[in-house]
C-alpha positions as CSV (number, residue, x, y, z in Angstrom):
1,X,16.6,-1.0,44.4
2,X,15.7,-3.8,41.9
3,X,17.0,-7.2,42.7
4,X,19.2,-8.7,39.9
5,X,19.8,-12.2,38.8
6,X,23.3,-11.9,40.1
7,X,22.0,-11.1,43.6
8,X,19.7,-14.2,43.5
9,X,22.6,-16.3,42.4
10,X,24.9,-15.0,45.2
11,X,22.3,-15.7,47.9
12,X,21.4,-19.1,46.6
13,X,25.2,-19.9,46.2
14,X,24.8,-20.9,42.5
15,X,25.7,-19.4,39.2
16,X,23.5,-17.1,37.2
17,X,23.2,-19.8,34.6
18,X,21.7,-22.1,37.2
19,X,19.2,-19.4,38.2
20,X,18.2,-19.0,34.5
21,X,17.8,-22.8,34.2
22,X,15.4,-22.8,37.2
23,X,13.4,-19.9,35.8
24,X,13.0,-21.8,32.5
25,X,12.1,-25.1,34.3
26,X,15.1,-27.0,32.9
27,X,15.3,-30.6,34.0
28,X,19.0,-30.7,34.6
29,X,18.9,-28.8,37.9
30,X,18.7,-31.0,41.0
31,X,15.5,-30.7,43.1
32,X,17.3,-29.3,46.2
33,X,19.1,-26.6,44.2
34,X,15.9,-25.6,42.4
35,X,14.0,-25.3,45.7
36,X,16.7,-23.1,47.2
37,X,16.8,-20.8,44.2
38,X,13.0,-20.5,44.2
39,X,13.0,-19.7,47.9
40,X,15.5,-16.9,47.3
41,X,13.4,-15.6,44.4
42,X,10.4,-15.5,46.7
43,X,12.3,-13.9,49.6
44,X,13.8,-11.1,47.4
45,X,10.8,-10.4,45.2
46,X,13.0,-10.9,42.1
47,X,11.1,-10.4,38.9
48,X,12.9,-12.0,35.9
49,X,13.3,-10.0,32.6
50,X,10.8,-11.3,30.1
51,X,13.5,-10.8,27.4
52,X,16.1,-12.8,29.4
53,X,13.7,-15.6,30.0
54,X,12.7,-15.6,26.3
55,X,16.3,-15.7,25.1
56,X,17.1,-18.6,27.4
57,X,14.2,-20.5,25.8
58,X,15.3,-19.6,22.3
59,X,12.3,-17.2,21.8
60,X,11.8,-13.5,22.4
61,X,8.0,-13.3,22.3
62,X,8.5,-10.3,20.0
63,X,7.2,-9.9,16.5
64,X,9.2,-7.8,14.1
65,X,7.6,-5.5,11.6
66,X,9.3,-3.7,8.7
67,X,7.4,-1.0,6.9
68,X,8.4,1.4,4.1
69,X,7.7,4.5,6.4
70,X,5.1,5.8,8.8
71,X,3.8,8.7,6.6
72,X,1.7,6.5,4.3
73,X,-1.9,7.5,5.0
74,X,-3.2,4.0,5.8
75,X,-0.2,2.8,7.7
76,X,-1.5,3.8,11.1
77,X,-4.6,1.5,10.6
78,X,-2.4,-1.4,9.6
79,X,-0.2,-0.9,12.6
80,X,-3.1,-0.7,15.0
81,X,-4.6,-3.9,13.6
82,X,-1.2,-5.7,14.1
83,X,-0.7,-4.3,17.6
84,X,-4.2,-5.2,18.8
85,X,-3.6,-8.9,17.9
86,X,0.0,-9.3,19.1
87,X,-0.4,-7.5,22.4
88,X,-3.6,-9.5,23.2
89,X,-1.4,-12.6,22.9
90,X,1.4,-11.3,25.1
91,X,3.8,-10.5,22.4
92,X,5.8,-7.3,21.9
93,X,6.2,-5.4,18.6
94,X,9.5,-4.3,17.3
95,X,8.9,-1.8,14.5
96,X,11.5,-0.8,11.8
97,X,11.1,1.4,8.8
98,X,12.9,1.4,5.4
99,X,12.7,5.2,5.4
100,X,16.5,5.7,5.2
101,X,17.0,3.2,2.4
102,X,20.1,1.0,2.6
103,X,21.0,2.3,6.1
104,X,17.6,1.2,7.4
105,X,17.8,-2.2,5.8
106,X,21.3,-2.7,7.2
107,X,20.1,-2.0,10.7
108,X,17.2,-4.3,10.1
109,X,19.6,-7.0,9.0
110,X,21.5,-6.7,12.3
111,X,18.3,-7.2,14.2
112,X,17.6,-10.4,12.1
113,X,21.2,-11.6,12.8
114,X,20.7,-11.0,16.6
115,X,17.4,-12.9,16.5
116,X,15.7,-9.9,18.0
117,X,12.2,-11.3,17.1
118,X,10.6,-14.6,16.5
119,X,8.7,-13.8,13.2
120,X,8.4,-11.0,10.8
121,X,5.4,-9.0,9.4
122,X,6.3,-6.9,6.4
123,X,4.7,-4.2,4.4
124,X,6.8,-4.6,1.4
125,X,9.5,-1.9,0.9
126,X,10.6,-1.4,-2.8
127,X,13.7,-3.6,-3.0
128,X,13.1,-6.2,-0.3
129,X,11.7,-9.2,-2.2
130,X,15.1,-10.9,-2.7
131,X,16.0,-10.4,0.9
132,X,12.7,-11.7,2.1
133,X,13.0,-15.0,0.3
134,X,16.4,-15.6,2.0
135,X,14.9,-14.9,5.4
136,X,12.0,-17.1,4.8
137,X,14.1,-20.0,3.5
138,X,16.4,-19.8,6.5
139,X,13.4,-20.6,8.8
140,X,12.2,-17.2,9.9
141,X,8.4,-17.1,9.7
142,X,7.5,-14.2,7.4
143,X,4.0,-12.9,6.5
144,X,3.7,-10.0,4.0
145,X,1.0,-7.4,4.1
146,X,1.0,-6.8,0.4
147,X,-0.5,-3.6,-1.0
148,X,1.4,-3.8,-4.3
149,X,0.1,-7.1,-5.7
150,X,3.5,-8.7,-6.3
151,X,2.3,-12.0,-5.0
152,X,5.3,-13.1,-3.0
153,X,6.2,-16.8,-2.8
154,X,5.4,-17.1,0.9
155,X,2.3,-16.3,3.1
156,X,0.7,-12.9,2.5
157,X,-2.4,-10.9,3.2
158,X,-3.9,-8.6,0.7
159,X,-7.1,-6.9,-0.4
160,X,-9.1,-7.6,-3.5
161,X,-8.0,-4.7,-5.8
162,X,-9.7,-6.1,-8.9
163,X,-13.0,-6.4,-7.1
164,X,-12.5,-2.8,-5.8
165,X,-11.9,-1.5,-9.3
166,X,-15.0,-3.3,-10.5
167,X,-17.1,-1.8,-7.7
168,X,-16.0,1.7,-8.7
169,X,-17.0,1.2,-12.3
170,X,-20.4,-0.3,-11.4
171,X,-21.2,2.6,-9.1
172,X,-20.3,5.2,-11.7
173,X,-22.2,3.4,-14.4
174,X,-25.3,3.2,-12.1
175,X,-25.2,6.9,-11.6
176,X,-25.4,7.5,-15.3
177,X,-21.8,8.2,-16.1
178,X,-20.6,7.0,-19.5
179,X,-17.3,8.7,-20.3
180,X,-15.0,7.4,-17.6
181,X,-11.4,8.7,-17.0
182,X,-8.9,7.0,-14.7
183,X,-5.8,8.3,-12.9
184,X,-3.8,5.2,-12.0
185,X,-1.0,4.4,-9.6
186,X,2.5,3.6,-10.9
187,X,2.3,1.0,-13.6
188,X,4.8,-1.4,-12.0
189,X,2.6,-1.9,-9.0
190,X,0.4,-5.0,-9.2
191,X,-2.4,-3.2,-7.4
192,X,-2.5,-0.7,-10.2
193,X,-3.1,-3.3,-12.9
194,X,-5.6,-5.1,-10.7
195,X,-7.6,-2.0,-10.1
196,X,-7.6,-1.0,-13.7
197,X,-8.4,-4.4,-15.0
198,X,-11.4,-4.8,-12.7
199,X,-12.6,-1.4,-13.7
200,X,-12.2,-2.1,-17.4
201,X,-13.9,-5.5,-17.2
202,X,-17.0,-4.0,-15.6
203,X,-17.1,-1.2,-18.3
204,X,-16.8,-3.8,-21.1
205,X,-19.7,-5.8,-19.5
206,X,-21.8,-2.7,-19.7
207,X,-21.2,-2.6,-23.5
208,X,-18.8,0.4,-23.3
209,X,-15.0,0.7,-23.4
210,X,-12.3,2.9,-21.9
211,X,-10.8,5.6,-24.1
212,X,-7.0,5.1,-23.7
213,X,-6.7,8.9,-23.9
214,X,-8.6,9.1,-20.6
215,X,-6.2,6.8,-18.7
216,X,-3.4,8.8,-17.1
217,X,-0.6,7.3,-14.9
218,X,-0.1,8.9,-11.5
219,X,2.1,8.2,-8.6
220,X,-0.4,8.1,-5.7
221,X,0.1,11.7,-4.7
222,X,-2.4,14.6,-4.8
223,X,0.0,16.5,-7.0
224,X,-0.2,13.8,-9.7
225,X,-4.0,13.8,-9.5
226,X,-4.2,17.5,-10.0
227,X,-1.7,17.5,-12.9
228,X,-3.5,14.5,-14.6
229,X,-6.9,16.1,-14.5
230,X,-5.6,19.5,-15.8
231,X,-3.9,17.6,-18.6
232,X,-7.1,15.7,-19.5
233,X,-9.1,18.9,-19.4
234,X,-6.6,20.6,-21.7
235,X,-6.0,17.9,-24.3
236,X,-8.3,14.9,-23.8
237,X,-11.9,14.1,-24.8
238,X,-14.8,15.0,-22.6
239,X,-15.4,12.9,-19.5
240,X,-18.0,12.9,-16.8
241,X,-16.3,10.7,-14.2
242,X,-12.9,9.9,-12.7
243,X,-11.7,6.8,-10.9
244,X,-8.5,7.7,-9.0
245,X,-6.5,4.8,-7.7
246,X,-6.1,6.2,-4.2
247,X,-7.7,8.9,-2.1
248,X,-4.7,11.3,-2.2
249,X,-4.8,11.2,-6.0
250,X,-8.6,11.8,-5.8
251,X,-8.1,14.8,-3.6
252,X,-5.8,16.2,-6.3
253,X,-8.4,15.5,-8.9
254,X,-11.0,17.4,-6.9
255,X,-8.5,20.4,-6.6
256,X,-7.9,20.4,-10.4
257,X,-11.6,20.3,-11.2
258,X,-12.2,23.2,-8.9
259,X,-9.3,25.1,-10.5
260,X,-10.8,24.5,-13.9
261,X,-14.3,25.6,-12.8
262,X,-15.9,22.1,-13.0
263,X,-18.4,21.2,-10.3
264,X,-18.4,17.9,-8.5
265,X,-20.5,15.8,-8.9
266,X,-22.7,17.8,-11.3
267,X,-20.1,18.0,-14.1
268,X,-17.8,15.2,-13.0
269,X,-18.2,12.4,-10.5
270,X,-15.0,11.3,-8.6
271,X,-14.3,8.0,-6.9
272,X,-11.1,7.2,-4.9
273,X,-9.6,4.1,-3.3
274,X,-8.5,3.4,0.3
275,X,-11.0,5.4,2.5
276,X,-8.3,7.2,4.5
277,X,-9.6,9.7,7.0
278,X,-9.1,12.5,4.5
279,X,-11.8,11.1,2.3
280,X,-14.7,12.1,4.5
281,X,-13.4,15.7,4.7
282,X,-12.6,16.7,1.1
283,X,-14.9,19.1,-0.7
284,X,-17.2,17.5,-1.5
285,X,-16.7,14.3,0.7
286,X,-15.2,11.6,-1.4
287,X,-16.9,8.4,-2.6
288,X,-14.2,5.7,-2.3
289,X,-13.4,2.0,-2.2
290,X,-12.5,1.1,1.4
291,X,-9.3,-0.9,1.7
292,X,-9.6,-2.7,5.0
293,X,-6.2,-1.7,6.4
294,X,-6.8,-2.5,10.0
295,X,-8.4,-5.9,9.1
296,X,-5.4,-6.7,6.9
297,X,-3.0,-6.0,9.9
298,X,-5.1,-8.2,12.2
299,X,-5.2,-11.0,9.7
300,X,-1.5,-10.9,9.0
301,X,-0.7,-10.9,12.8
302,X,-3.0,-13.8,13.4
303,X,-1.4,-15.8,10.6
304,X,2.1,-15.1,11.9
305,X,1.2,-16.1,15.5
306,X,-0.4,-19.3,14.2
307,X,2.9,-20.1,12.5
308,X,4.9,-19.4,15.7
309,X,2.5,-21.8,17.5
310,X,3.4,-24.6,15.0
311,X,0.7,-24.4,12.4
312,X,1.8,-25.0,8.8
313,X,1.7,-22.0,6.4
314,X,-1.6,-21.7,4.5
315,X,-1.8,-22.9,0.9
316,X,-3.5,-19.7,-0.3
317,X,-3.2,-16.0,0.5
318,X,-5.7,-14.3,2.8
319,X,-7.7,-11.8,0.7
320,X,-9.7,-9.2,2.7
321,X,-12.6,-7.8,0.7
322,X,-13.0,-4.1,-0.2
323,X,-16.3,-2.2,0.0
324,X,-17.8,0.8,-1.6
325,X,-18.4,3.9,0.6
326,X,-20.7,6.4,-1.2
327,X,-20.4,10.1,-0.4
328,X,-21.3,13.3,-2.2
329,X,-18.6,13.3,-4.9
330,X,-20.6,10.8,-7.1
331,X,-24.3,11.4,-6.9
332,X,-26.6,10.4,-9.8
333,X,-26.1,12.2,-13.2
334,X,-29.1,12.2,-15.5
């Protein structure tokens, strides 16, 4: 039967508060009482709750993390990166999702009020920016893992979406493609404009331009990718390459091209963005821009733990670079 703090207090003839003070090395317990309490602890084999000790010290040694949901294809990699860092430093991870909308955020607010964690990592849910600023200004250390490019006014970790878009364009141009189509993400996402601007700038540097009729807005789903490509094939000018703003969209593009009888990469080259596990298993395997999701989680966790250890917030965001992963969907076209 597990020994409780109440049992230790009874045997040592002190209050539970005194036992807690001894466990936390408080200086306001006289030496004789502290020795007696420690002797009882040793004799009974009492193991204090880490949570109880932390609360007595004003810390929980727990990091909170709020994410939009767990079904995003790259979310597992972000979470693994965070967990690897916080667990190696002896912290726990309290995970919450915004999957149920207002109800989820209300529950999260209760955790904040109860001081259930020492600092917060956040993959930005759609309507959380105004709440985040209040939390940050109230003294809660907050670090954002920012895939949407909204550039919050407090520490954040992101990836270089503009550079990734430029790398996609350079690759397609080097393989001989000249009529480039794009299926973007939602236009109100910062990462969408960054990826498109980087792509467009590289095309302009090559002495070409993007035909606005070949730029279709998607919503990061495979369904939107398939619908966009079928629309382009039915109404748009000819194209020999497609840059899809994420891998799910690219998978839909591949499906639409197959449905229309176009071959990849002979007729049309396709490049995605993210390098989720699916990318290596599409038909054909997908060339993509790797978004370093695990590294972003690791960097954000390290930054938050540094804040908890007393380091000042950094002046600039942490930007983790993307990289091109070449597979069979984009071989040379001559």
